C-alpha positions in Angstrom: 19.7 -91.0 -58.6 19.1 -88.0 -60.9 19.6 -85.6 -58.0 22.9 -87.2 -57.1 24.1 -87.0 -60.7 23.0 -83.4 -60.9 24.8 -82.5 -57.7 28.0 -84.3 -58.9 28.1 -82.5 -62.2 27.1 -79.2 -60.6 30.0 -79.5 -58.1 32.4 -80.1 -61.0 31.0 -77.2 -63.0 31.5 -74.9 -60.0 35.1 -76.0 -59.6 35.8 -75.4 -63.3 34.5 -71.8 -62.9 36.9 -71.2 -60.0 39.7 -72.3 -62.4 38.7 -69.9 -65.2 41.8 -68.2 -66.7 42.2 -64.5 -66.0 40.0 -64.1 -62.9 43.0 -63.9 -60.6 42.3 -67.0 -58.4 44.7 -69.8 -59.4 47.9 -67.8 -59.0 47.1 -66.8 -55.5 45.9 -70.2 -54.5 49.2 -71.6 -55.8 51.1 -68.9 -53.7 49.1 -69.9 -50.6 49.9 -73.6 -51.3 53.6 -72.7 -51.5 53.4 -70.7 -48.3 51.8 -73.7 -46.5 54.6 -75.9 -47.9 57.3 -73.6 -46.6 55.6 -73.3 -43.2 55.2 -77.0 -43.0 58.8 -77.6 -43.9 59.9 -75.0 -41.3 57.8 -76.6 -38.7 59.1 -80.0 -39.4 62.7 -78.8 -39.2 62.1 -77.0 -36.0 60.4 -80.0 -34.5 63.2 -82.2 -35.7 65.7 -79.8 -34.1 63.9 -79.9 -30.7 63.6 -83.7 -30.8 67.2 -84.3 -31.7 68.8 -81.4 -29.8 70.5 -83.7 -27.4 72.3 -85.5 -30.2 73.1 -82.3 -32.0 74.7 -80.7 -29.0 78.1 -81.8 -30.2 77.4 -80.4 -33.7 76.9 -76.8 -34.9 73.2 -76.2 -34.6 73.2 -72.6 -35.9 72.8 -73.4 -39.6 69.8 -75.7 -39.0 68.1 -73.2 -36.7 68.8 -70.4 -39.2 67.4 -72.4 -42.1 64.2 -73.2 -40.1 63.6 -69.6 -39.1 64.2 -68.4 -42.6 61.8 -70.9 -44.1 59.2 -69.9 -41.4 59.6 -66.2 -42.2 59.4 -66.8 -45.9 56.2 -68.9 -45.4 54.5 -66.3 -43.3 55.4 -63.6 -45.9 54.0 -65.7 -48.7 50.9 -66.6 -46.7 50.2 -62.9 -46.1 50.7 -61.9 -49.7 48.7 -64.8 -51.1 45.8 -64.4 -48.7 45.7 -60.6 -49.3 45.8 -61.0 -53.1 43.3 -63.9 -53.1 40.8 -61.9 -50.9 41.1 -59.0 -53.3 40.3 -61.2 -56.3 37.3 -62.8 -54.6 35.9 -59.6 -53.2 36.6 -57.3 -56.1 33.0 -57.6 -57.5 31.6 -56.5 -54.1 33.9 -53.6 -53.8 33.5 -52.3 -57.3 32.3 -48.7 -57.3 32.4 -48.5 -53.4 34.6 -46.1 -51.4 34.5 -48.4 -48.3 37.3 -50.7 -47.5 36.6 -54.4 -47.3 36.8 -54.4 -43.5 34.4 -51.4 -43.3 32.0 -53.2 -45.7 32.1 -56.3 -43.6 31.6 -54.4 -40.3 28.7 -52.4 -41.7 27.1 -55.6 -43.1 27.3 -57.3 -39.7 26.0 -54.1 -37.9 23.0 -53.8 -40.3 22.2 -57.5 -40.3 22.0 -57.4 -36.4 20.3 -54.0 -36.4 17.0 -52.8 -35.1 13.9 -54.7 -36.2 11.7 -51.9 -37.5 8.2 -52.0 -39.0 6.7 -48.9 -40.5 3.0 -48.7 -41.6 1.4 -46.2 -43.9 1.5 -45.0 -47.5 3.8 -43.6 -50.1 4.2 -39.9 -49.3 5.2 -39.7 -45.6 6.5 -43.2 -44.8 9.7 -42.9 -46.8 11.0 -40.3 -44.3 11.0 -43.0 -41.6 12.7 -45.6 -43.9 15.4 -43.1 -44.9 16.0 -42.4 -41.2 17.0 -46.0 -40.4 18.1 -47.7 -43.7 21.8 -46.8 -43.1 21.7 -48.5 -39.7 19.7 -51.7 -40.2 18.6 -54.1 -42.9 15.8 -55.3 -40.8 13.3 -52.7 -42.0 9.8 -53.7 -43.1 7.4 -51.2 -44.7 3.8 -52.4 -44.6 1.9 -50.4 -47.2 -1.7 -49.7 -48.2 -3.0 -51.1 -51.5 -6.3 -49.2 -51.6 -5.1 -46.4 -53.9 -7.2 -46.1 -57.0 -6.2 -42.8 -58.5 -4.3 -41.8 -61.7 -1.9 -44.4 -63.2 -2.5 -46.8 -60.3 -6.2 -46.8 -60.8 -5.9 -47.5 -64.5 -3.5 -50.4 -64.0 -5.7 -51.9 -61.3 -8.8 -51.7 -63.5 -7.1 -53.0 -66.7 -4.7 -55.6 -65.3 -6.4 -56.6 -62.0 -3.2 -56.0 -60.0 -2.7 -54.6 -56.4 -2.2 -50.9 -56.3 1.5 -50.4 -57.2 1.9 -46.7 -56.4 2.7 -46.7 -52.6 4.7 -49.9 -53.0 6.8 -48.2 -55.7 7.6 -45.1 -53.6 8.7 -47.1 -50.6 10.9 -49.4 -52.7 12.7 -46.3 -54.0 13.2 -45.0 -50.5 15.0 -48.2 -49.4 17.4 -48.2 -52.4 21.1 -47.3 -52.1 20.9 -44.8 -54.9 17.6 -43.4 -53.8 17.8 -40.1 -55.8 18.3 -41.8 -59.2 15.8 -44.6 -58.5 13.1 -42.2 -57.3 13.6 -40.1 -60.5 13.3 -43.2 -62.6 10.3 -44.7 -60.8 8.5 -41.3 -60.6 9.1 -40.6 -64.3 5.8 -40.1 -66.1 5.3 -40.6 -69.8 3.8 -37.5 -71.4 2.7 -38.8 -74.8 1.3 -41.8 -76.5 -0.5 -44.8 -75.0 1.6 -44.6 -71.8 0.7 -41.0 -71.1 0.2 -40.4 -67.4 1.7 -43.7 -66.3 4.8 -43.7 -64.1 7.7 -46.0 -65.0 7.7 -47.5 -61.5 4.0 -48.5 -61.8 4.6 -50.2 -65.2 7.7 -51.9 -63.9 5.9 -53.5 -60.9 2.8 -54.4 -63.1 5.1 -56.1 -65.6 6.8 -58.0 -62.8 3.5 -59.0 -61.3 2.5 -60.5 -64.7 5.8 -62.4 -64.9 5.8 -63.7 -61.4 2.0 -64.2 -61.0 1.3 -61.8 -58.2 2.1 -58.3 -57.0 3.5 -59.5 -53.6 5.9 -61.8 -55.5 6.7 -58.9 -57.9 7.7 -56.7 -55.0 10.0 -59.4 -53.6 11.7 -59.8 -57.0 12.0 -56.1 -57.4 13.7 -55.9 -54.0 16.3 -58.3 -55.2 16.8 -56.6 -58.6 17.1 -53.2 -56.9 19.2 -54.5 -54.0 17.2 -52.5 -51.5 17.9 -52.5 -47.7 14.9 -54.0 -46.0 11.6 -55.0 -47.6 8.3 -53.6 -48.7 5.1 -55.6 -48.1 1.4 -55.1 -49.0 -0.9 -54.9 -46.1 -3.1 -57.4 -47.8 -3.1 -59.2 -51.2 -6.9 -59.0 -51.6 -8.4 -56.5 -54.0 -9.7 -53.8 -51.6 -11.4 -50.5 -52.1 -11.5 -47.7 -49.6 -14.8 -46.1 -48.6 -15.8 -43.2 -46.4 -18.7 -41.6 -44.6 -18.4 -37.9 -45.3 -20.7 -35.3 -43.7 -21.4 -32.1 -45.6 -23.6 -29.1 -44.7 -25.6 -29.3 -47.9 -26.1 -33.1 -48.3 -25.6 -34.5 -44.8 -23.9 -37.9 -44.4 -22.7 -39.4 -47.7 -21.1 -42.7 -48.5 -18.1 -42.3 -50.9 -16.4 -45.2 -52.5 -12.8 -44.9 -53.9 -9.7 -43.6 -52.2 -9.2 -40.8 -54.8 -12.7 -39.6 -54.4 -12.7 -39.1 -50.6 -10.6 -35.8 -50.4 -12.8 -34.4 -53.2 -16.1 -34.8 -51.2 -15.6 -31.5 -49.5 -16.9 -32.4 -46.0 -15.9 -33.9 -42.7 -14.7 -37.5 -42.8 -16.4 -39.3 -40.0 -15.4 -42.9 -40.8 -13.4 -44.9 -43.4 -13.8 -48.6 -44.2 -12.5 -51.2 -46.5 -14.5 -53.2 -49.0 -14.5 -56.1 -48.3 -14.4 -55.3 -44.6 -13.0 -58.6 -43.7 -9.8 -58.3 -45.9 -7.1 -60.4 -44.3 -3.6 -59.3 -43.6 -0.6 -60.5 -45.6 0.9 -63.3 -43.4 4.4 -62.0 -43.7 3.3 -58.6 -42.5 1.8 -60.2 -39.4 5.1 -62.0 -38.7 7.1 -58.8 -39.1 4.9 -57.0 -36.6 5.1 -59.8 -34.0 8.9 -59.9 -34.3 9.5 -56.1 -34.3 11.3 -54.0 -31.8 10.0 -50.7 -33.0 6.7 -50.2 -34.9 6.1 -46.7 -36.4 2.7 -45.6 -37.6 2.9 -42.7 -40.1 3.5 -40.1 -41.1 1.1 -39.9 -44.0 -2.4 -39.2 -45.1 -4.5 -40.1 -42.1 -7.7 -41.3 -43.8 -6.3 -42.5 -47.1 -2.9 -44.0 -46.2 -2.6 -44.8 -42.5 -6.1 -46.0 -41.7 -6.5 -48.2 -44.8 -3.3 -50.1 -43.6 -4.6 -50.4 -40.0 -8.1 -51.5 -41.0 -6.9 -54.7 -42.5 -8.0 -57.6 -40.3 -5.1 -58.9 -38.3 -2.9 -55.7 -38.4 -4.1 -54.0 -35.2 -4.3 -57.3 -33.4 -0.7 -58.1 -34.3 0.4 -54.6 -33.1 -1.3 -55.1 -29.8 0.3 -58.6 -29.4 3.8 -57.3 -30.3 6.4 -56.5 -27.6 7.6 -53.6 -29.7 7.5 -49.9 -28.8 4.7 -48.4 -30.9 5.1 -44.8 -32.0 2.6 -42.7 -33.9 4.3 -40.0 -35.9 1.7 -37.2 -36.4 1.7 -35.1 -39.6 3.4 -31.7 -39.5 0.8 -30.0 -41.6 -2.9 -30.6 -42.2 -4.1 -32.1 -45.5 -6.7 -30.4 -47.6 -9.9 -32.5 -47.9 -8.9 -34.8 -45.1 -7.7 -33.2 -41.9 -8.5 -29.5 -42.4 -8.3 -27.8 -39.0 -7.1 -30.9 -37.2 -4.7 -30.7 -34.2 -2.6 -33.6 -32.9 -5.4 -34.7 -30.6 -7.9 -34.9 -33.6 -5.5 -37.2 -35.4 -5.2 -39.5 -32.5 -8.9 -39.6 -31.7 -9.6 -40.5 -35.3 -7.3 -43.4 -35.0 -9.0 -44.5 -31.7 -12.4 -44.4 -33.3 -11.3 -46.9 -36.0 -8.9 -49.2 -34.1 -9.6 -48.6 -30.5 -7.3 -47.6 -27.6 -4.3 -49.5 -26.4 -2.5 -49.8 -29.8 -0.1 -46.8 -29.5 2.5 -46.2 -26.8 4.0 -42.9 -27.8 2.8 -39.9 -29.9 5.6 -38.1 -31.6 4.6 -34.6 -32.7 6.2 -31.6 -34.2 6.4 -28.3 -32.2 8.2 -26.1 -34.7 6.3 -23.9 -37.1 8.8 -22.1 -39.4 7.3 -19.6 -41.9 10.4 -19.5 -44.1 9.8 -21.8 -47.2 6.4 -22.9 -45.8 4.3 -21.2 -48.4 0.7 -19.9 -48.1 -0.9 -23.3 -48.3 0.9 -24.8 -45.3 -1.3 -25.0 -42.2 0.6 -26.6 -39.3 -0.9 -29.2 -37.0 -1.2 -27.6 -33.6 -0.2 -29.6 -30.4 -2.5 -31.4 -28.0 -4.1 -28.9 -25.6 -2.5 -29.0 -22.2 -5.8 -29.9 -20.5 -6.8 -32.6 -23.0 -7.4 -36.2 -21.6 -5.0 -37.6 -24.2 -2.1 -36.2 -22.2 -3.0 -38.6 -19.4 -3.4 -41.6 -21.7 -0.3 -41.3 -23.8 3.4 -40.4 -23.6 3.4 -37.4 -25.9 6.8 -36.2 -27.1 7.0 -32.9 -28.9 10.1 -31.7 -30.7 11.2 -30.0 -34.0 10.7 -32.5 -36.8 10.6 -30.2 -39.8 12.7 -30.5 -42.9 14.6 -27.2 -43.4 13.8 -27.0 -47.1 10.3 -28.4 -47.0 9.0 -27.6 -43.5 5.6 -29.3 -44.1 7.5 -32.6 -44.3 9.5 -34.6 -41.7 13.3 -34.5 -41.6 14.6 -38.1 -41.6 17.6 -37.0 -39.4 15.4 -35.5 -36.8 13.1 -38.5 -36.8 16.0 -40.8 -36.4 17.3 -38.9 -33.4 13.9 -38.6 -31.7 13.1 -42.3 -32.1 16.5 -43.5 -31.1 16.0 -41.5 -27.8 12.6 -43.0 -27.4 14.0 -46.5 -27.8 16.7 -45.8 -25.2 14.1 -44.6 -22.7 11.9 -47.6 -23.5 14.8 -50.0 -22.9 15.7 -48.3 -19.6 12.0 -48.5 -18.5 11.8 -52.2 -19.2 15.1 -52.8 -17.4 13.8 -51.0 -14.3 10.6 -53.1 -14.4 12.7 -56.3 -14.5 14.8 -55.1 -11.5 11.6 -54.4 -9.5 
């Protein structure tokens, strides 16, 4: 009973809002009603003329026909003006501040809503280049992000508030925003004095939302609505996890390091990374996204501290294997100090295989351009898979220029988009040929 009363009064309240003075609705509704009246009268007169034409043969029918046609033309004109003005009034809030026309906005909305189902896995530094590559084409983007970070502002907030690591979530939310440049500036802004010194605004924003909503995963969902991002960002797990590593050094042999921020500082060769607890379960929505994907992109990003912490979550590699999607590993362009010093593309892939096994990746997408201009002295490019390496027989390896002209150690979103679109087209053709056979 209470629900029925609430619906009844809610319906009345909604109608009253539509009749609010000054919003430009009532006048055009009235004009549409007048146009329908004119068209109805014209139709009635024409119908009457046809039904009684035999009797009217002896009379002058021209005035009646002229009146009918005039009313019809007037009705059509009023209908056009009324519909156009009413649509402008209704859609004005959507078009405010946009250069697109309404029809372009609607066409783009439909295209993005039916666009490629893409899932990208990794961290906060390399993954945004993939998100930028496709966010203009599809709204069906899901970024699955590691929550094992424990350094800087993120580490303090994890310790003091018990929240999931917000840092990588923050960076990928900014990458999916319409006004990415401004939001990135805002989210990356770090306070330089007082009790907030060292904290980024984005981390504080997500931590506050987590406190309001009750969890970080819910906070990210609400942040997505507030920021009107294209796609969504999901944590790989909602459990409190730490990243550990077995690092071999010449002086101390094999050491066990706990803490994501401590691993690159160990100064040795990383032989294995692991999560604590090791049985951390994947976020269910992340599993659903992987199973429903058409394209799964792993990387780019820090191999041992961003990509593998995401893939080591129980359920993630299994879902990738079970998916029908094309799985592409995007190898880093440059090595990372303290993690992948001296690595080539094959070393990156073998490290992945040691942790999650074979049969997960379909295609390896690697850079083959090594510009020196703008590179700087600290940039050491990742070299290609040797021609005689066994990996060349196990994987489809695609090598192309992926460098950003201004920052050649990073990936160009435009080049990534072109390369992966070509891979998708080849994959679709391959599947089509299999079905024919």
